[in-house]
C-alpha positions as CSV (number, residue, x, y, z in Angstrom):
1,X,-0.1,-0.2,-0.2
2,X,1.4,3.4,-1.0
3,X,2.0,5.9,1.6
4,X,-0.9,8.3,0.7
5,X,-3.6,5.6,0.8
6,X,-2.4,4.5,4.2
7,X,-2.1,7.8,5.7
8,X,-5.4,8.8,4.8
9,X,-6.8,5.1,6.4
10,X,-5.0,6.5,9.0
11,X,-7.1,9.6,9.3
12,X,-10.4,8.0,8.2
13,X,-9.7,5.9,11.4
14,X,-9.1,8.2,13.6
15,X,-12.5,9.3,13.9
16,X,-13.4,5.6,15.5
17,X,-10.7,6.0,18.3
18,X,-10.5,8.1,21.3
19,X,-7.6,10.5,21.5
20,X,-6.5,8.8,24.8
21,X,-7.6,6.2,26.7
22,X,-6.4,7.5,30.0
23,X,-7.0,4.6,32.5
24,X,-5.2,1.9,29.9
25,X,-2.5,4.5,29.8
26,X,-2.4,4.9,33.0
27,X,-2.4,0.9,33.9
28,X,0.0,0.3,30.4
29,X,2.7,2.5,32.3
30,X,2.1,0.9,35.8
31,X,3.2,-2.4,34.0
32,X,6.1,-0.6,31.6
33,X,7.7,1.3,34.9
34,X,6.7,-2.0,37.8
35,X,9.7,-2.5,39.8
36,X,11.9,0.1,38.2
37,X,14.7,1.9,40.6
38,X,14.1,6.0,40.2
39,X,17.3,6.5,37.9
40,X,18.9,7.9,34.9
41,X,20.6,4.7,34.2
42,X,17.9,2.6,35.3
43,X,16.1,3.8,32.9
44,X,17.8,4.3,30.0
45,X,18.4,0.2,30.7
46,X,14.3,-0.7,30.7
47,X,14.5,1.7,27.5
48,X,17.2,0.2,25.8
49,X,15.7,-3.5,26.7
50,X,11.9,-2.9,25.9
51,X,12.8,-0.7,22.2
52,X,13.6,-3.1,19.8
53,X,12.3,-0.6,16.6
54,X,13.0,2.9,15.9
55,X,10.1,4.5,14.5
56,X,10.4,6.0,11.5
57,X,8.7,9.5,11.3
58,X,6.2,10.2,9.4
59,X,4.2,13.0,9.7
60,X,1.4,11.6,7.0
61,X,0.9,8.6,8.8
62,X,1.5,9.3,12.4
63,X,1.0,13.1,12.8
64,X,-1.4,14.4,10.6
65,X,-4.3,11.8,11.0
66,X,-3.6,11.1,14.7
67,X,-1.3,13.1,16.5
68,X,-2.1,16.7,15.3
69,X,-5.5,16.2,14.6
70,X,-7.6,18.2,16.6
71,X,-11.6,17.6,18.2
72,X,-13.1,19.4,15.3
73,X,-11.5,17.1,12.3
74,X,-8.5,20.3,11.8
75,X,-4.9,20.2,12.4
76,X,-4.0,23.5,13.8
77,X,-0.5,25.2,14.0
78,X,0.6,25.2,17.6
79,X,2.6,28.6,16.3
80,X,0.4,30.7,14.2
81,X,-3.3,28.4,15.1
82,X,-3.7,28.6,11.4
83,X,-6.0,25.9,10.9
84,X,-5.6,23.1,7.6
85,X,-7.3,20.0,6.1
86,X,-5.4,17.0,7.1
87,X,-6.1,15.6,4.2
88,X,-4.6,17.9,2.0
89,X,-1.4,17.8,4.7
90,X,-1.6,14.2,3.5
91,X,-1.4,15.1,0.2
92,X,1.5,17.1,0.7
93,X,3.4,15.0,2.7
94,X,2.9,11.9,0.6
95,X,4.1,14.1,-2.7
96,X,7.2,15.5,-0.9
97,X,8.1,12.1,0.0
98,X,7.3,10.4,-3.1
99,X,9.6,13.0,-5.0
100,X,12.7,12.4,-2.5
């Protein structure tokens, strides 16, 4: 599946899922950090042991259809407060990706 189709699919799916499930997130955090000694070294070890894959940053599939999507369905600049249609941002990001 190409980037544009995958990203637009993520945008469509975002309408059906909560942005944050605070209860599930809290439970997952408790499990993840259980037994961890409060030090930078132990946190570094935990991260190194549990993060096998490095995420690939893709605004088209991660940022625009989910992370930056506001409840009104728009993406808003945190610097200017300008609003954008996420589908247009996704299409532009996919175009740039193809050019690279």
